[in-house]
Backbone as CSV, one residue per row, in Angstrom:
resi,resn,N_x,N_y,N_z,CA_x,CA_y,CA_z,C_x,C_y,C_z
1,MET,16.287,-38.899,21.420,15.684,-38.157,22.384,15.757,-36.837,22.269
2,LYS,17.002,-36.520,22.214,17.131,-34.976,22.261,16.463,-34.326,20.894
3,LYS,16.261,-34.801,20.062,15.661,-34.418,18.925,14.072,-34.410,19.129
4,TYR,13.397,-35.151,19.517,11.979,-35.270,20.203,11.767,-33.996,21.262
5,ALA,12.929,-34.060,22.095,12.424,-33.075,22.863,12.786,-31.159,22.112
6,MET,13.418,-31.534,21.294,13.527,-30.171,20.487,12.296,-29.817,19.934
7,VAL,11.945,-31.034,19.269,10.500,-30.853,18.445,9.255,-30.492,19.398
8,LEU,9.338,-30.912,20.444,8.454,-30.583,21.717,8.416,-29.326,21.992
9,VAL,9.471,-28.877,22.404,9.712,-27.364,22.300,9.230,-26.450,21.461
10,PHE,9.841,-26.832,20.448,9.245,-25.863,19.144,7.948,-26.013,19.027
11,ILE,7.195,-27.022,18.965,5.871,-27.192,19.055,5.140,-26.436,20.019
12,THR,5.695,-26.489,21.348,4.961,-25.765,22.619,5.216,-24.096,22.265
13,CYS,6.401,-23.839,21.920,6.741,-22.240,21.487,5.619,-22.003,20.487
14,LEU,5.453,-22.595,19.338,4.474,-22.222,18.505,2.924,-22.131,18.908
15,TRP,2.621,-23.046,19.647,1.347,-23.165,20.252,1.226,-21.910,20.949
16,MET,2.284,-21.355,22.075,2.080,-20.361,22.814,2.057,-18.959,21.995
17,VAL,2.938,-18.904,20.877,2.881,-17.930,20.075,1.520,-17.329,19.490
18,HIS,0.819,-18.374,18.815,-0.439,-18.633,17.947,-1.699,-18.608,18.792
19,THR,-1.406,-18.886,20.023,-2.707,-19.032,20.816,-3.422,-17.750,21.192
20,PRO,-4.561,-17.365,20.658,-5.348,-16.376,20.772,-5.355,-15.633,21.895
21,LEU,-5.098,-14.416,22.059,-5.328,-13.767,23.659,-6.909,-13.309,23.432
22,HIS,-7.394,-13.516,24.847,-8.707,-13.046,24.983,-8.924,-11.709,25.569
23,ALA,-7.999,-10.965,24.768,-8.158,-9.607,25.107,-9.655,-8.988,24.547
24,GLN,-10.150,-7.765,25.442,-11.304,-7.210,24.755,-11.178,-6.400,23.835
25,VAL,-11.676,-6.462,22.572,-11.638,-5.618,21.531,-13.006,-4.767,21.503
26,GLU,-12.569,-3.343,21.409,-13.644,-2.837,21.660,-14.865,-2.395,20.472
27,GLN,-15.728,-2.748,20.668,-16.867,-2.820,19.480,-17.136,-1.373,19.029
28,ARG,-16.994,-1.039,17.727,-17.406,0.418,17.182,-18.840,0.728,17.654
29,LYS,-18.846,1.915,18.105,-20.199,2.358,18.510,-21.109,2.534,17.260
30,PRO,-22.345,2.132,17.333,-23.404,2.248,16.272,-23.310,3.852,16.002
31,LEU,-23.610,4.277,14.756,-23.747,5.706,14.182,-24.741,6.543,14.965
32,GLU,-25.981,5.859,15.230,-27.122,6.536,16.084,-26.623,6.953,17.299
33,ASP,-25.985,6.015,18.288,-25.436,6.303,19.409,-24.182,7.204,19.516
34,PHE,-23.556,7.445,18.294,-22.578,8.675,18.291,-23.277,9.978,18.081
35,TYR,-24.128,9.918,17.062,-24.728,11.122,17.111,-25.538,11.625,18.353
36,ALA,-26.415,10.432,19.033,-27.146,10.809,19.822,-26.582,11.443,21.158
37,GLU,-25.033,11.384,21.247,-24.437,11.966,21.876,-24.354,13.664,22.067
38,TYR,-24.589,14.160,20.621,-24.703,15.444,20.202,-26.242,15.876,20.151
39,GLY,-26.963,15.012,20.430,-28.682,15.375,20.531,-29.271,15.341,19.512
40,TYR,-28.602,14.164,18.634,-29.514,13.913,17.464,-30.467,12.769,17.703
41,LYS,-31.591,12.945,16.969,-32.564,11.841,17.247,-33.357,11.633,15.917
42,SER,-34.514,10.966,15.912,-34.898,10.623,14.738,-35.620,11.972,14.235
43,LEU,-35.834,12.037,12.886,-36.282,12.957,12.015,-37.687,13.583,12.545
44,ASP,-38.653,12.651,13.041,-39.860,12.977,13.091,-39.880,13.505,14.763
45,GLU,-39.053,12.959,15.595,-38.982,13.702,17.068,-38.422,15.094,17.080
46,ALA,-37.265,15.180,16.243,-36.605,16.647,15.852,-37.736,17.661,15.242
47,VAL,-38.316,17.274,14.275,-39.098,18.157,13.587,-40.335,18.491,14.318
48,LYS,-40.877,17.488,15.177,-41.881,17.824,16.036,-41.496,18.747,17.434
49,GLU,-40.229,18.714,17.630,-39.802,19.356,18.681,-39.513,21.074,18.079
50,PHE,-38.955,21.018,16.910,-38.771,22.291,16.445,-39.971,23.046,16.051
51,GLU,-41.048,22.356,15.496,-42.474,23.019,15.146,-42.959,23.446,16.487
52,GLN,-43.040,22.778,17.417,-43.544,23.061,18.748,-42.958,24.186,19.132
53,GLN,-41.742,24.583,19.211,-40.750,25.508,19.673,-41.315,26.997,18.900
54,MET,-40.995,26.684,17.731,-41.156,27.827,16.708,-42.528,28.160,16.619
55,LYS,-43.440,27.250,16.786,-45.009,27.553,16.712,-45.344,27.757,15.276
56,MET,-44.532,26.922,14.351,-44.935,27.146,12.729,-44.464,25.864,12.405
57,LYS,-45.260,25.480,11.142,-44.862,24.170,10.414,-43.656,24.315,9.548
58,VAL,-42.794,23.328,9.578,-41.539,23.299,8.611,-42.047,22.221,7.524
59,PHE,-41.395,22.574,6.463,-41.443,21.642,5.223,-39.854,21.385,4.734
60,LEU,-39.866,19.971,4.551,-38.713,19.205,4.238,-38.656,19.094,2.620
61,PRO,-37.574,19.054,2.199,-37.696,18.563,0.822,-38.285,17.197,0.325
62,LYS,-38.856,17.195,-0.677,-39.709,15.832,-0.955,-38.608,15.026,-1.966
63,LYS,-37.536,15.555,-2.815,-36.551,14.969,-3.223,-35.151,14.930,-2.588
64,LEU,-34.496,13.986,-2.555,-33.173,13.651,-1.802,-32.095,13.625,-3.054
65,PRO,-30.849,13.918,-2.691,-29.710,13.612,-3.824,-29.905,12.025,-4.220
66,SER,-29.388,11.859,-5.519,-29.530,10.478,-5.946,-28.319,9.916,-5.335
67,LEU,-28.037,9.551,-4.155,-27.280,8.706,-3.396,-27.638,7.960,-2.576
68,ALA,-26.975,6.907,-2.061,-27.476,6.069,-0.884,-27.367,6.611,0.399
69,PHE,-28.335,6.437,1.195,-28.150,7.052,2.780,-28.739,5.836,3.588
70,THR,-27.817,5.520,4.453,-28.238,4.805,5.465,-28.928,5.458,6.753
71,HIS,-28.727,6.319,7.123,-29.507,7.005,8.448,-29.920,8.402,7.814
72,VAL,-31.167,8.733,8.978,-31.456,9.869,8.694,-31.504,10.576,10.290
73,LEU,-30.955,11.467,10.644,-30.826,11.923,12.024,-31.175,13.382,12.023
74,ALA,-31.575,14.108,13.355,-31.878,15.149,13.190,-31.857,15.625,14.534
75,ARG,-31.671,17.069,14.765,-31.877,17.734,15.999,-32.054,19.073,15.954
76,VAL,-32.493,19.700,17.177,-32.943,20.922,17.193,-31.582,21.837,17.848
77,ASN,-31.021,22.579,17.246,-29.708,23.188,17.712,-29.851,24.642,18.218
78,ARG,-29.633,24.611,19.453,-29.972,26.273,19.912,-28.628,27.011,19.801
79,LEU,-28.385,27.721,19.203,-27.104,28.514,19.025,-27.227,29.605,19.673
80,GLY,-26.811,29.649,20.981,-26.592,31.122,21.491,-28.063,31.377,22.220
81,GLY,-28.893,30.722,22.415,-30.223,30.918,22.925,-31.479,30.469,22.494
82,ASN,-32.510,30.871,22.869,-33.829,30.526,22.238,-34.353,31.140,20.702
83,GLU,-33.725,32.666,20.834,-33.993,33.105,19.525,-33.102,32.880,18.379
84,ASN,-32.091,31.698,18.611,-31.254,31.753,17.419,-31.241,30.104,17.248
85,VAL,-32.444,29.395,17.000,-32.623,27.882,16.880,-32.670,27.572,15.458
86,GLU,-32.163,26.454,15.384,-32.331,25.880,13.855,-32.349,24.249,13.922
87,LEU,-33.022,23.751,12.833,-33.313,22.371,12.676,-32.048,21.685,11.754
88,ASN,-31.548,20.753,12.245,-30.330,20.263,11.534,-30.796,18.895,11.062
89,VAL,-30.912,18.367,9.987,-31.120,17.232,9.293,-29.864,16.653,8.690
90,GLU,-29.449,15.532,9.027,-28.272,14.884,8.563,-28.834,13.472,7.726
91,TYR,-28.509,13.342,6.512,-28.704,12.161,5.647,-27.253,11.587,5.571
92,LEU,-27.163,10.444,6.215,-25.570,9.772,6.130,-25.687,8.605,5.625
93,ASN,-24.590,7.872,5.377,-24.195,6.578,4.662,-23.031,6.201,5.479
94,GLU,-23.462,5.019,6.349,-22.411,4.742,7.608,-21.217,3.737,6.865
95,HIS,-21.418,3.495,5.494,-20.633,2.717,4.791,-19.692,3.657,3.866
96,VAL,-20.102,4.667,3.407,-19.692,5.865,2.545,-19.864,6.950,3.031
97,PRO,-18.669,7.617,3.810,-18.912,8.638,4.567,-19.093,9.792,3.950
98,GLU,-18.692,9.966,2.486,-18.781,11.153,1.630,-20.314,11.349,1.174
99,ASN,-20.987,10.100,1.288,-22.529,10.385,1.149,-23.328,10.968,2.115
100,HIS,-23.163,12.510,2.299,-23.535,13.244,3.526,-24.185,14.520,2.934
101,PHE,-25.303,14.633,3.348,-26.027,15.805,2.828,-26.937,16.125,4.136
102,ASN,-26.892,17.445,3.979,-27.522,18.448,5.223,-28.466,19.179,4.806
103,VAL,-29.561,19.351,5.348,-30.794,20.502,5.485,-30.794,20.976,7.103
104,ASP,-30.492,22.249,6.566,-30.436,23.248,8.165,-31.568,24.255,7.788
105,ILE,-32.862,24.427,8.756,-33.594,25.150,8.633,-33.559,26.196,9.814
106,ARG,-33.744,27.450,9.776,-33.986,28.448,10.719,-35.014,29.391,10.458
107,PRO,-35.578,30.047,11.225,-36.583,31.278,10.804,-35.825,32.374,10.000
108,ALA,-36.682,32.617,8.999,-36.279,33.697,8.073,-35.560,35.014,8.935
109,GLU,-36.528,35.410,9.868,-36.030,36.742,10.702,-34.788,36.498,11.435
110,ASN,-34.333,34.986,11.492,-33.086,34.934,12.109,-31.799,34.385,11.177
111,LYS,-32.232,34.840,9.923,-31.506,34.320,9.071,-30.069,34.497,8.793
112,LEU,-28.947,33.759,8.366,-27.716,33.752,8.169,-27.255,34.697,7.177
113,PHE,-26.606,35.762,7.773,-25.758,36.822,6.590,-24.833,36.143,5.610
114,VAL,-25.078,36.396,4.420,-23.966,35.412,3.499,-23.266,37.031,2.645
115,HIS,-22.118,36.933,3.209,-20.994,38.076,2.426,-21.178,37.987,1.052
116,GLU,-21.226,39.250,0.231,-21.247,38.984,-1.134,-20.204,38.094,-1.894
117,LYS,-18.887,38.405,-1.237,-17.740,37.653,-1.911,-17.833,36.163,-1.798
118,ARG,-18.480,35.644,-0.934,-18.947,34.041,-0.532,-20.124,33.539,-1.773
119,ILE,-20.594,34.396,-2.302,-21.589,34.043,-3.354,-21.063,33.778,-4.694
120,ILE,-21.035,32.374,-5.002,-20.823,31.953,-6.344,-21.667,32.394,-7.465
121,GLU,-23.061,31.976,-7.262,-24.129,32.093,-8.195,-25.381,32.160,-7.720
122,GLN,-26.253,33.327,-8.005,-27.712,33.345,-7.625,-28.561,32.576,-8.660
123,VAL,-29.437,32.018,-8.158,-30.371,31.304,-9.171,-31.856,31.459,-8.727
124,ARG,-32.504,31.338,-9.664,-34.064,31.992,-9.489,-34.733,30.524,-9.209
125,LEU,-35.561,30.313,-7.945,-36.279,28.921,-7.768,-38.027,29.253,-8.674
126,LYS,-38.477,27.898,-8.551,-39.732,27.965,-9.297,-40.829,28.838,-8.271
127,SER,-40.550,28.947,-7.189,-41.532,29.705,-6.384,-41.333,31.119,-6.604
128,GLY,-40.217,31.620,-7.364,-40.051,33.078,-7.817,-38.892,33.610,-7.050
129,GLY,-38.550,33.029,-5.826,-37.394,33.274,-4.879,-36.119,33.372,-5.275
130,LYS,-35.236,33.670,-4.749,-33.698,33.539,-5.406,-32.981,32.658,-4.214
131,GLY,-32.127,31.656,-4.740,-31.230,31.118,-3.826,-29.797,31.344,-4.206
132,LYS,-28.918,31.197,-3.461,-27.553,31.203,-3.471,-26.794,30.210,-3.493
133,PHE,-25.539,29.930,-4.414,-24.614,29.092,-4.111,-23.567,29.632,-3.344
134,VAL,-23.122,28.995,-2.384,-22.045,29.945,-1.505,-20.897,28.902,-1.161
135,LYS,-19.789,29.580,-1.327,-18.469,29.279,-1.279,-18.070,28.803,0.204
136,VAL,-18.197,27.235,0.370,-17.545,26.900,1.697,-16.855,25.486,1.690
137,PRO,-15.551,25.605,1.991,-14.646,24.642,1.838,-15.350,23.376,2.140
138,GLY,-15.010,22.263,1.321,-15.615,20.936,1.256,-16.888,20.602,0.835
139,PHE,-17.659,21.603,0.829,-19.191,21.434,0.577,-19.765,22.295,-0.500
140,HIS,-20.559,21.720,-1.224,-21.523,22.439,-2.102,-22.755,23.097,-1.237
141,VAL,-22.964,24.372,-1.107,-24.105,24.825,-0.415,-24.706,25.811,-1.032
142,PHE,-26.105,25.645,-0.713,-27.323,26.517,-1.265,-27.995,26.847,-0.390
143,ILE,-28.338,28.249,-0.457,-29.064,28.710,0.742,-30.165,29.613,-0.096
144,PHE,-31.335,29.536,0.546,-32.648,30.285,0.082,-33.510,30.437,1.086
145,GLU,-34.729,31.208,0.977,-35.704,31.625,1.943,-37.157,31.273,1.164
146,THR,-37.825,30.977,2.435,-39.298,30.921,1.962,-39.746,32.199,2.817
147,GLU,-41.155,32.313,2.987,-41.763,33.340,3.618,-41.312,33.429,5.375
148,GLN,-41.258,32.010,5.857,-40.783,31.694,7.185,-39.510,31.360,7.290
149,TRP,-38.990,30.389,6.372,-37.772,29.840,6.854,-36.535,30.085,5.976
150,GLN,-35.219,29.932,6.354,-34.300,30.158,5.600,-33.744,28.501,5.672
151,TYR,-33.418,28.310,4.530,-32.825,26.826,4.198,-31.604,26.784,3.855
152,ARG,-30.611,25.937,4.163,-29.286,25.610,3.919,-29.240,24.146,3.581
153,LEU,-28.926,24.023,2.271,-28.517,22.627,1.651,-27.158,22.349,1.671
154,SER,-26.567,21.260,1.907,-25.197,21.154,1.520,-24.880,19.465,1.344
155,MET,-23.983,19.588,0.615,-23.609,18.356,-0.074,-22.048,18.264,-0.128
156,ASP,-21.605,17.076,0.563,-19.841,16.807,0.705,-19.440,17.000,-0.858
157,GLN,-18.678,17.494,-1.008,-17.640,17.845,-2.599,-17.197,16.735,-2.829
158,ARG,-16.980,15.653,-2.067,-16.135,14.420,-2.534,-16.911,13.764,-3.444
159,VAL,-18.328,13.866,-3.638,-19.089,12.989,-4.456,-19.521,13.775,-5.785
160,SER,-18.732,14.891,-6.162,-18.732,15.707,-7.112,-19.033,14.638,-8.369
161,ASP,-18.386,13.625,-8.296,-18.576,12.721,-9.873,-19.952,11.994,-9.755
162,HIS,-20.676,11.990,-8.619,-21.874,11.294,-8.682,-22.955,12.398,-8.514
163,PHE,-22.560,13.568,-8.165,-23.675,14.539,-7.561,-23.402,16.080,-8.251
164,PHE,-24.140,16.418,-8.916,-24.133,18.044,-9.524,-24.776,19.151,-8.625
165,PRO,-24.164,20.075,-8.273,-24.660,21.064,-7.676,-26.100,21.558,-7.902
166,ASP,-26.158,21.389,-9.050,-27.599,21.908,-9.526,-28.735,20.953,-9.284
167,GLU,-28.492,19.880,-8.723,-29.377,19.098,-8.136,-29.962,19.673,-6.702
168,LEU,-28.950,20.505,-5.998,-29.517,21.398,-4.775,-30.668,22.272,-5.293
169,VAL,-30.510,22.738,-6.511,-31.710,23.527,-6.790,-33.309,22.756,-7.092
170,GLU,-32.830,21.607,-7.684,-34.084,20.609,-7.826,-34.665,20.521,-6.529
171,ILE,-33.769,19.859,-5.401,-34.239,19.645,-4.130,-35.080,20.976,-3.647
172,ALA,-34.335,21.884,-3.541,-35.069,23.325,-3.183,-36.475,23.522,-3.637
173,ASN,-36.609,23.212,-5.077,-37.953,23.342,-5.677,-38.808,22.589,-5.320
174,THR,-38.697,21.321,-4.558,-39.515,20.454,-3.998,-40.281,20.618,-2.597
175,ILE,-39.723,22.067,-1.985,-40.256,22.318,-0.826,-41.276,23.245,-0.806
176,ASP,-42.328,22.796,-0.135,-43.704,23.623,-0.350,-43.868,24.025,0.772
177,SER,-44.607,25.202,0.842,-45.257,25.911,2.065,-46.525,25.607,2.054
178,GLU,-47.210,24.735,1.717,-48.489,24.178,1.804,-48.682,23.006,2.351
């Protein structure tokens, strides 16, 4: 009888230890919701807002890096007032965080100054303009201008084995002003 009681106690203990608790597990927030908290929205919405505010048409690259992206989100970023506005476009992969490509566009009249010692290389574009590869920790960055806009293309350096910085020049060459 004692043997049966011990087995019963043992089974009861096992049952109590292995019974799943019904604690709430916090679900991971969708990527869109996380970015929405920082003002990101659909690409079309952000481009429309930017063009209305700037009263000029903006052109996006026709080519993208040869990496997989799951999301494209954008926002109009007001950096210290209405005269310092830029369009930030983020190409992201929810499952591969290093697949991260940015296109930042601002009016050429409010262009970012790039110090000479940060310039790695200058490249001539098919439009005749020049672009600059700029030293930024963790990213390949290419900056160039059209008549109306300054573009900053950046790619996470962690994908260097799948993506070559020269691809940023190819992408820049697909931006038309027509």
